[in-house]
C-alpha positions as a Markdown table, in Angstrom:
| # | Residue | x | y | z |
|---|---|---|---|---|
| 1 | Met | 0.0 | 0.0 | 0.0 |
| 2 | Met | 1.4 | 3.4 | -1.0 |
| 3 | Asn | 1.7 | 5.9 | 1.8 |
| 4 | Thr | 0.7 | 9.5 | 1.7 |
| 5 | Gln | 4.2 | 10.7 | 1.3 |
| 6 | Ser | 4.7 | 8.5 | -1.8 |
| 7 | Ile | 1.6 | 10.0 | -3.3 |
| 8 | Tyr | 2.9 | 13.5 | -2.7 |
| 9 | Glu | 6.2 | 12.6 | -4.3 |
| 10 | Leu | 4.5 | 11.0 | -7.4 |
| 11 | Leu | 2.2 | 13.9 | -8.0 |
| 12 | Gln | 5.0 | 16.4 | -7.6 |
| 13 | Glu | 6.9 | 14.6 | -10.4 |
| 14 | Leu | 4.0 | 15.2 | -12.8 |
| 15 | Pro | 4.1 | 18.3 | -15.1 |
| 16 | Leu | 0.6 | 19.0 | -14.0 |
| 17 | Phe | 1.5 | 19.3 | -10.3 |
| 18 | Lys | 5.2 | 20.2 | -10.5 |
| 19 | Asn | 6.3 | 23.0 | -8.2 |
| 20 | Leu | 3.3 | 22.7 | -5.9 |
| 21 | Thr | 4.0 | 22.6 | -2.2 |
| 22 | Asn | 2.8 | 19.8 | 0.1 |
| 23 | Asp | 0.2 | 22.2 | 1.5 |
| 24 | Glu | -1.0 | 23.1 | -2.0 |
| 25 | Leu | -1.2 | 19.4 | -3.0 |
| 26 | Lys | -2.9 | 18.3 | 0.2 |
| 27 | Pro | -6.5 | 18.7 | -1.1 |
| 28 | Ile | -5.7 | 16.5 | -4.1 |
| 29 | Val | -3.8 | 13.9 | -2.1 |
| 30 | Asp | -6.7 | 13.6 | 0.3 |
| 31 | Ile | -9.0 | 12.5 | -2.5 |
| 32 | Ser | -6.5 | 10.3 | -4.3 |
| 33 | Lys | -6.7 | 6.5 | -4.2 |
| 34 | Val | -4.1 | 3.9 | -5.2 |
| 35 | Arg | -4.7 | 0.5 | -6.8 |
| 36 | His | -2.5 | -2.3 | -8.0 |
| 37 | Tyr | -3.4 | -3.8 | -11.4 |
| 38 | Arg | -2.3 | -7.0 | -13.0 |
| 39 | Val | -1.2 | -7.3 | -16.6 |
| 40 | Gly | -4.3 | -7.8 | -18.8 |
| 41 | Thr | -6.7 | -6.0 | -16.5 |
| 42 | His | -9.0 | -3.4 | -18.0 |
| 43 | Ile | -9.2 | -0.2 | -16.0 |
| 44 | Phe | -12.3 | 0.9 | -17.9 |
| 45 | Leu | -14.1 | 0.0 | -21.0 |
| 46 | Gln | -15.1 | 2.2 | -24.0 |
| 47 | Gly | -18.6 | 3.6 | -23.4 |
| 48 | Glu | -18.6 | 3.3 | -19.6 |
| 49 | Glu | -19.5 | 6.4 | -17.6 |
| 50 | Leu | -16.4 | 8.6 | -17.1 |
| 51 | Lys | -15.8 | 8.7 | -13.4 |
| 52 | Asn | -12.0 | 9.0 | -12.7 |
| 53 | Val | -8.8 | 10.5 | -13.9 |
| 54 | Tyr | -5.8 | 8.2 | -13.7 |
| 55 | Phe | -2.1 | 8.8 | -13.1 |
| 56 | Ile | 0.4 | 6.0 | -13.9 |
| 57 | His | 2.9 | 5.4 | -11.1 |
| 58 | Lys | 4.2 | 2.0 | -12.4 |
| 59 | Gly | 3.5 | -0.1 | -15.5 |
| 60 | Lys | 2.2 | 0.7 | -18.9 |
| 61 | Val | -1.4 | 1.1 | -20.2 |
| 62 | Lys | -2.7 | 0.5 | -23.7 |
| 63 | Ile | -5.5 | 2.8 | -24.8 |
| 64 | Tyr | -7.5 | 1.3 | -27.7 |
| 65 | Lys | -10.8 | 1.3 | -29.6 |
| 66 | Thr | -12.6 | -1.6 | -31.3 |
| 67 | Asp | -14.9 | -1.4 | -34.3 |
| 68 | Leu | -18.1 | -3.4 | -34.9 |
| 69 | His | -16.1 | -6.4 | -36.0 |
| 70 | Gly | -13.8 | -6.4 | -32.9 |
| 71 | Lys | -10.8 | -5.0 | -34.8 |
| 72 | Glu | -8.5 | -3.2 | -32.5 |
| 73 | Gln | -7.1 | 0.3 | -33.1 |
| 74 | Ile | -4.4 | 1.3 | -30.6 |
| 75 | Val | -4.7 | 5.0 | -29.7 |
| 76 | Asn | -1.8 | 5.2 | -27.4 |
| 77 | Ile | 0.6 | 3.3 | -25.1 |
| 78 | Leu | 1.0 | 5.2 | -21.8 |
| 79 | Lys | 3.9 | 5.0 | -19.4 |
| 80 | Pro | 4.7 | 6.1 | -15.8 |
| 81 | Gly | 4.0 | 9.7 | -15.2 |
| 82 | Asp | 1.2 | 9.9 | -17.8 |
| 83 | Ile | -2.4 | 11.0 | -17.1 |
| 84 | Phe | -5.5 | 9.5 | -18.8 |
| 85 | Pro | -8.1 | 9.7 | -20.2 |
| 86 | His | -7.5 | 12.8 | -22.2 |
| 87 | Ala | -11.1 | 13.5 | -23.0 |
| 88 | Gly | -14.1 | 14.2 | -20.9 |
| 89 | Phe | -12.9 | 16.9 | -18.5 |
| 90 | Phe | -15.5 | 19.4 | -17.3 |
| 91 | Arg | -18.4 | 17.6 | -18.8 |
| 92 | Lys | -20.4 | 14.4 | -18.1 |
| 93 | Asp | -19.3 | 11.9 | -20.7 |
| 94 | His | -18.3 | 8.3 | -21.3 |
| 95 | Tyr | -14.8 | 6.8 | -21.6 |
| 96 | Pro | -13.9 | 7.2 | -25.3 |
| 97 | Ala | -11.8 | 4.0 | -25.5 |
| 98 | His | -10.7 | 0.9 | -23.6 |
| 99 | Ser | -7.8 | 0.9 | -21.3 |
| 100 | Glu | -5.8 | -2.2 | -20.5 |
| 101 | Met | -2.7 | -2.9 | -18.4 |
| 102 | Ile | 0.1 | -4.3 | -20.6 |
| 103 | Glu | 2.4 | -4.7 | -17.5 |
| 104 | Asp | 1.7 | -5.1 | -13.8 |
| 105 | Gly | 1.3 | -1.6 | -12.4 |
| 106 | Ile | 0.2 | 0.8 | -9.8 |
| 107 | Leu | -2.2 | 3.7 | -10.7 |
| 108 | Ile | -3.3 | 6.7 | -8.6 |
| 109 | Phe | -6.9 | 7.7 | -9.5 |
| 110 | Ile | -9.0 | 10.7 | -8.5 |
| 111 | Pro | -12.8 | 11.0 | -8.9 |
| 112 | Leu | -13.6 | 13.6 | -11.4 |
| 113 | Phe | -16.4 | 15.1 | -9.3 |
| 114 | Ser | -13.7 | 15.8 | -6.7 |
| 115 | Phe | -11.0 | 16.8 | -9.2 |
| 116 | Glu | -13.0 | 19.5 | -10.9 |
| 117 | Pro | -13.5 | 21.7 | -7.7 |
| 118 | Phe | -9.7 | 21.4 | -7.1 |
| 119 | Leu | -9.1 | 22.7 | -10.7 |
| 120 | Ile | -11.5 | 25.5 | -10.3 |
| 121 | Gln | -9.7 | 26.6 | -7.1 |
| 122 | Asn | -6.3 | 26.3 | -8.7 |
| 123 | Pro | -6.5 | 28.1 | -12.1 |
| 124 | Glu | -2.8 | 27.6 | -12.7 |
| 125 | Ile | -3.3 | 23.9 | -12.7 |
| 126 | Cys | -6.2 | 24.4 | -15.2 |
| 127 | Ile | -3.8 | 26.2 | -17.6 |
| 128 | Lys | -1.3 | 23.3 | -17.3 |
| 129 | Leu | -4.1 | 20.8 | -18.0 |
| 130 | Phe | -5.3 | 22.8 | -21.1 |
| 131 | Arg | -1.7 | 22.8 | -22.4 |
| 132 | Leu | -1.4 | 19.0 | -21.8 |
| 133 | Leu | -4.7 | 18.4 | -23.6 |
| 134 | Gly | -3.7 | 20.8 | -26.4 |
| 135 | Asn | -0.5 | 18.7 | -26.9 |
| 136 | Glu | -2.6 | 15.6 | -27.2 |
| 137 | Ile | -4.8 | 17.3 | -29.8 |
| 138 | Val | -1.8 | 18.3 | -31.9 |
| 139 | Asp | -0.4 | 14.8 | -31.7 |
| 140 | Leu | -3.7 | 13.4 | -33.0 |
| 141 | Gln | -3.8 | 16.0 | -35.8 |
| 142 | Val | -0.2 | 15.0 | -36.8 |
| 143 | Arg | -1.2 | 11.3 | -36.9 |
| 144 | Leu | -4.3 | 12.0 | -38.9 |
| 145 | Glu | -2.2 | 14.0 | -41.4 |
| 146 | Glu | 0.2 | 11.1 | -41.7 |
| 147 | Gln | -2.6 | 8.7 | -42.6 |
| 148 | Ile | -4.0 | 11.1 | -45.2 |
| 149 | Leu | -0.8 | 12.3 | -46.8 |
| 150 | His | 1.6 | 9.3 | -46.6 |
| 151 | Asn | 1.6 | 5.7 | -47.7 |
| 152 | Thr | 1.8 | 2.8 | -45.3 |
| 153 | Phe | 5.6 | 2.4 | -45.7 |
| 154 | Glu | 6.1 | 6.0 | -44.7 |
| 155 | Gln | 3.5 | 5.8 | -41.9 |
| 156 | Ile | 5.4 | 2.9 | -40.3 |
| 157 | Met | 8.7 | 4.8 | -40.4 |
| 158 | Met | 6.9 | 7.8 | -38.8 |
| 159 | Leu | 5.4 | 5.6 | -36.2 |
| 160 | Leu | 8.9 | 4.3 | -35.3 |
| 161 | Leu | 10.2 | 7.8 | -34.9 |
| 162 | Arg | 7.2 | 8.7 | -32.7 |
| 163 | Ile | 7.5 | 5.7 | -30.4 |
| 164 | Ala | 11.3 | 6.1 | -30.3 |
| 165 | Asn | 10.6 | 9.6 | -28.8 |
| 166 | Ser | 8.1 | 8.4 | -26.3 |
| 167 | His | 9.3 | 4.9 | -25.5 |
| 168 | Gly | 13.0 | 5.0 | -26.3 |
| 169 | Thr | 16.4 | 5.5 | -24.5 |
| 170 | Trp | 19.2 | 7.2 | -26.4 |
| 171 | Lys | 22.3 | 4.9 | -26.5 |
| 172 | Asn | 24.4 | 7.4 | -28.5 |
| 173 | Glu | 23.8 | 10.5 | -30.6 |
| 174 | His | 22.1 | 8.4 | -33.4 |
| 175 | Leu | 20.8 | 5.2 | -31.7 |
| 176 | Val | 17.7 | 4.7 | -29.7 |
| 177 | Glu | 16.7 | 1.6 | -27.8 |
| 178 | Leu | 12.9 | 1.0 | -27.4 |
| 179 | Asn | 12.2 | 0.1 | -23.8 |
| 180 | Thr | 8.8 | -1.3 | -24.7 |
| 181 | Asn | 8.5 | -4.4 | -26.8 |
| 182 | Phe | 5.8 | -3.9 | -29.4 |
| 183 | Thr | 4.6 | -6.8 | -31.5 |
| 184 | Asn | 4.2 | -6.4 | -35.2 |
| 185 | Gln | 0.4 | -6.7 | -34.7 |
| 186 | Glu | 0.5 | -3.9 | -32.1 |
| 187 | Leu | 2.4 | -1.6 | -34.4 |
| 188 | Ala | -0.1 | -2.4 | -37.2 |
| 189 | Asn | -3.0 | -1.6 | -34.9 |
| 190 | Met | -1.5 | 1.8 | -34.2 |
| 191 | Ile | -1.8 | 2.9 | -37.8 |
| 192 | Gly | -4.7 | 0.7 | -39.1 |
| 193 | Ser | -2.4 | -1.5 | -41.1 |
| 194 | Ser | -1.8 | -5.3 | -41.2 |
| 195 | Arg | 0.8 | -7.3 | -39.4 |
| 196 | Glu | 2.1 | -8.6 | -42.7 |
| 197 | Thr | 2.8 | -5.1 | -44.0 |
| 198 | Val | 4.6 | -4.1 | -40.8 |
| 199 | Ser | 6.6 | -7.3 | -40.9 |
| 200 | Arg | 7.7 | -6.7 | -44.5 |
| 201 | Thr | 8.6 | -3.0 | -43.7 |
| 202 | Leu | 10.7 | -3.9 | -40.6 |
| 203 | Thr | 12.5 | -6.6 | -42.6 |
| 204 | Gln | 13.4 | -4.0 | -45.3 |
| 205 | Leu | 14.7 | -1.6 | -42.6 |
| 206 | Lys | 16.7 | -4.3 | -41.0 |
| 207 | Lys | 18.3 | -5.2 | -44.3 |
| 208 | Lys | 19.3 | -1.5 | -44.6 |
| 209 | Glu | 20.7 | -1.7 | -41.1 |
| 210 | Ile | 18.4 | 1.1 | -40.0 |
| 211 | Ile | 16.9 | -1.0 | -37.2 |
| 212 | His | 18.1 | -4.2 | -35.5 |
| 213 | Ser | 17.0 | -6.3 | -32.6 |
| 214 | Gly | 19.1 | -6.6 | -29.4 |
| 215 | Thr | 19.9 | -9.9 | -27.5 |
| 216 | Ser | 16.9 | -9.2 | -25.2 |
| 217 | Gly | 14.6 | -8.7 | -28.2 |
| 218 | Asn | 14.4 | -4.9 | -27.8 |
| 219 | Leu | 14.4 | -2.9 | -31.0 |
| 220 | Phe | 17.3 | -0.5 | -31.8 |
| 221 | Ile | 16.6 | 2.4 | -34.2 |
| 222 | Asn | 19.2 | 4.5 | -35.9 |
| 223 | Ile | 17.2 | 7.8 | -35.9 |
| 224 | Glu | 19.5 | 9.6 | -38.4 |
| 225 | Gln | 19.3 | 6.9 | -41.0 |
| 226 | Leu | 15.6 | 6.4 | -40.5 |
| 227 | Glu | 14.9 | 10.2 | -41.0 |
| 228 | Gln | 17.2 | 10.1 | -44.1 |
| 229 | Glu | 15.3 | 7.1 | -45.5 |
| 230 | Leu | 12.0 | 8.8 | -44.9 |
| 231 | Gln | 13.2 | 12.0 | -46.6 |
| 232 | Ser | 14.5 | 10.1 | -49.6 |
| 233 | Ile | 11.0 | 8.6 | -50.4 |
| 234 | Ser | 8.8 | 11.5 | -49.3 |
């Protein structure tokens, strides 16, 4: 069980609450709850009444939608420090997607009916939240443009650049190691493609030594070469 001090420390690490004192954070800590989740557990399902806002302390969370045929479209893979969902603040709504733990983890969650009064009383936090949500909107716009303006091969390379930025560790000035192992099907589900297409593209990139797999199975990406390859065909 996480103690109160640990909740203070976690919240103060988040951009949303950074630089707040313990006294300023106390109202939000008082209404925060902590829960352990096992891998494969759903935190909420698409269409359920939106009740809580979640902060990831440990583990990773997959946000995804499903169509009428059950086909999965991954919206995002969230990591420690992230807040979700990104939609539904300040209005009664439903969760816009499913959320599933892809690792064992610990989440802190706050009831929205309690969170909203805190935001109203702390306008500087509201501004930070608006900026965070604004960044998410820009990211979604960029991804939509990628699907409209680029072919699948280009989209896969852009996806690799995006996840290298959000789920990678720089090993040197050019090389990034992904710290999340994505299956070819998961990569395909992020851009609405097929597993076979992703597999063929990754094979081509490996032949060109733009990416390679490490001994632990983690993917290494040469960012400079990947960007040059993308520019050469765009």
